[in-house]
C-alpha positions as CSV (number, residue, x, y, z in Angstrom):
1,M,10.9,-16.4,-11.7
2,W,7.9,-18.7,-11.9
3,F,8.9,-20.7,-8.8
4,Q,9.6,-17.5,-6.9
5,W,6.1,-16.3,-7.7
6,V,4.6,-19.6,-6.6
7,Y,6.6,-19.6,-3.4
8,S,5.6,-16.0,-2.6
9,V,2.4,-17.5,-1.0
10,L,4.4,-19.5,1.6
11,P,4.2,-16.8,4.4
12,F,0.4,-17.1,4.2
13,L,0.4,-20.9,4.4
14,D,1.8,-21.0,7.9
15,R,-0.4,-23.8,9.2
16,G,-2.5,-26.6,7.9
17,P,-4.2,-28.5,6.8
18,V,-3.7,-26.7,3.4
19,L,-5.5,-27.5,0.2
20,E,-3.9,-26.5,-3.1
21,L,-6.3,-26.1,-6.0
22,G,-4.7,-27.1,-9.4
23,F,-1.4,-28.2,-8.0
24,G,0.3,-28.7,-11.4
25,T,3.9,-29.9,-11.0
26,G,3.6,-29.9,-7.3
27,K,6.4,-27.5,-6.3
28,L,4.3,-25.7,-3.7
29,L,2.9,-29.1,-2.4
30,G,6.4,-30.4,-2.0
31,E,7.7,-27.3,-0.2
32,L,4.8,-27.3,2.2
33,S,5.3,-31.0,2.9
34,N,9.0,-30.4,3.5
35,R,8.0,-27.8,6.1
36,G,5.9,-30.4,7.9
37,I,2.5,-28.9,7.0
38,D,-0.4,-31.3,6.3
39,V,-1.1,-30.7,2.7
40,F,-3.7,-31.9,0.2
41,G,-4.0,-31.1,-3.5
42,I,-6.6,-31.4,-6.2
43,D,-6.1,-31.3,-9.9
44,R,-7.9,-32.6,-12.9
45,S,-4.8,-34.1,-14.5
46,M,-3.9,-37.7,-13.4
47,Y,-0.6,-37.1,-15.2
48,M,0.3,-34.3,-12.8
49,A,-0.5,-36.5,-9.8
50,R,1.9,-39.1,-11.0
51,L,4.5,-36.5,-11.7
52,V,4.1,-35.0,-8.2
53,R,4.3,-38.4,-6.6
54,S,7.5,-39.2,-8.5
55,R,9.2,-35.9,-7.5
56,T,8.0,-35.4,-4.0
57,P,10.5,-36.6,-1.4
58,Q,9.0,-39.0,1.2
59,K,10.7,-37.1,4.1
60,N,7.3,-36.1,5.6
61,G,5.1,-38.4,3.5
62,F,3.4,-37.7,0.3
63,P,0.9,-34.9,0.0
64,K,-2.6,-36.3,-0.2
65,L,-3.6,-35.9,-3.9
66,V,-7.1,-36.0,-5.4
67,N,-8.0,-36.2,-9.1
68,G,-11.0,-34.0,-9.7
69,G,-12.5,-30.6,-10.3
70,V,-12.8,-27.8,-7.8
71,Q,-16.5,-27.2,-8.4
72,N,-17.3,-30.3,-6.4
73,L,-14.6,-30.7,-3.8
74,P,-14.5,-34.2,-2.2
75,F,-13.8,-33.0,1.3
76,C,-15.9,-32.4,4.5
77,N,-17.1,-29.0,5.5
78,D,-14.6,-26.8,7.4
79,S,-11.7,-29.2,6.5
80,F,-8.9,-26.7,5.8
81,L,-7.3,-23.7,7.5
82,R,-5.6,-22.5,4.3
83,I,-6.4,-22.9,0.6
84,A,-4.0,-21.8,-2.2
85,S,-4.2,-21.4,-5.9
86,T,-1.3,-20.0,-7.9
87,F,-1.9,-18.9,-11.5
88,P,-5.2,-20.8,-11.6
89,S,-7.3,-21.7,-14.7
90,P,-10.6,-19.9,-15.3
91,Y,-12.4,-22.2,-12.8
92,I,-11.3,-19.7,-10.2
93,L,-13.7,-17.1,-11.6
94,E,-16.7,-19.4,-11.2
95,R,-19.2,-18.9,-8.5
96,Q,-19.5,-22.6,-7.8
97,T,-15.8,-22.8,-7.2
98,W,-16.1,-20.2,-4.4
99,L,-19.1,-21.8,-2.9
100,E,-17.1,-25.0,-2.6
101,I,-14.1,-23.1,-1.2
102,W,-16.4,-21.5,1.4
103,R,-17.8,-25.0,2.3
104,V,-14.5,-26.7,2.9
105,L,-12.6,-23.7,4.5
106,A,-12.8,-23.5,8.3
107,P,-14.1,-20.3,9.9
108,G,-11.2,-17.9,10.2
109,G,-9.5,-19.7,7.4
110,L,-7.6,-18.0,4.5
111,V,-7.6,-18.4,0.8
112,V,-4.6,-17.2,-1.1
113,V,-4.9,-16.7,-4.9
114,V,-2.0,-15.5,-7.1
115,P,-3.7,-14.5,-10.4
116,T,-0.8,-12.6,-12.0
117,A,2.7,-11.3,-11.7
118,W,4.7,-8.5,-13.4
119,I,8.2,-8.7,-14.5
120,T,10.0,-5.5,-13.4
121,G,13.6,-6.3,-14.1
122,K,15.5,-3.7,-16.2
123,S,17.5,-6.1,-18.4
124,A,16.6,-6.4,-22.1
125,S,15.4,-10.0,-21.6
126,N,13.2,-8.9,-18.6
127,R,11.7,-6.0,-20.5
128,L,10.9,-8.3,-23.5
129,A,9.4,-10.9,-21.2
130,A,7.3,-8.2,-19.5
131,R,6.0,-7.0,-22.9
132,L,5.2,-10.6,-23.9
133,F,3.3,-11.2,-20.6
134,Q,1.1,-8.1,-21.3
135,A,0.7,-8.9,-25.0
136,T,-0.6,-12.4,-24.2
137,H,-2.8,-11.1,-21.5
138,Q,-1.0,-13.0,-18.8
139,A,-0.6,-9.8,-16.8
140,P,-2.6,-6.6,-16.8
141,S,-0.8,-3.4,-17.4
142,I,1.3,-2.6,-14.4
143,E,0.3,1.1,-14.7
144,N,-3.3,0.2,-14.1
145,E,-4.5,-0.3,-10.6
146,P,-4.8,-4.1,-9.9
147,D,-8.1,-3.2,-8.1
148,L,-9.6,-2.3,-11.5
149,A,-8.3,-5.4,-13.3
150,F,-9.7,-7.7,-10.6
151,S,-12.7,-5.7,-9.3
152,E,-15.4,-8.2,-10.6
153,F,-13.4,-11.1,-9.1
154,H,-13.3,-9.2,-5.7
155,L,-17.1,-8.7,-5.9
156,L,-17.8,-12.3,-6.6
157,I,-15.7,-13.4,-3.6
158,Q,-17.3,-10.7,-1.3
159,E,-20.8,-11.8,-2.3
160,I,-20.1,-15.3,-1.1
161,G,-19.1,-13.8,2.3
162,F,-15.3,-13.5,2.3
163,I,-13.4,-10.5,3.5
164,V,-11.1,-9.7,0.6
165,R,-7.9,-7.8,0.4
166,Q,-4.9,-7.9,-1.8
167,Q,-1.2,-7.5,-1.4
168,I,1.5,-6.9,-3.9
169,I,4.7,-8.8,-3.0
170,E,7.9,-7.2,-4.3
171,L,10.6,-9.6,-5.5
172,P,14.0,-8.8,-6.9
173,K,12.9,-8.6,-10.6
174,S,9.1,-8.9,-10.4
175,K,6.0,-8.2,-8.4
176,V,3.3,-10.7,-7.5
177,L,-0.4,-10.0,-6.8
178,C,-1.9,-12.0,-3.9
179,I,-5.6,-11.9,-3.4
180,L,-6.4,-12.9,0.2
181,A,-9.9,-14.0,1.1
182,E,-10.7,-14.7,4.7
183,K,-13.8,-16.6,5.9
184,P,-15.1,-14.8,9.0
185,Q,-15.1,-16.7,12.4
């Protein structure tokens, strides 16, 4: 299910250049590159960058990878039309991260963050996995409104100047929360 959750952002990443924050194993970078979208990635792990380069087909060239942190993005102002972050580390909750995102995102650009997903399948293994996700705090209770779980996060983003909305994407055995932050024109 993990890759389905990560790929759930693809409809929002319809044009580039795209920056992925914390690209991890590079599945999203690879898919965007295969679709012919100009894609960049930043991650603190040099190991992950080597892994991505070894796995990414060279059909459309390698994604442009940068080793570093998101609180000081090494890109020019207004460089990206789309920025994505799926299951990010706590850096996504930091004000400095969002100030940098604002700086490098072009006016009218969109940030897509997937902070959580819920397993909704009815099989015994799905129900067990759903309970484990909640017990380990990887997903808030599905009964609670996601607005409540992420209200402080929304306020932080809105204070910077973004227009924030969220969308729950229904998948066959799960749901994914996408937080969408648009930089006004």
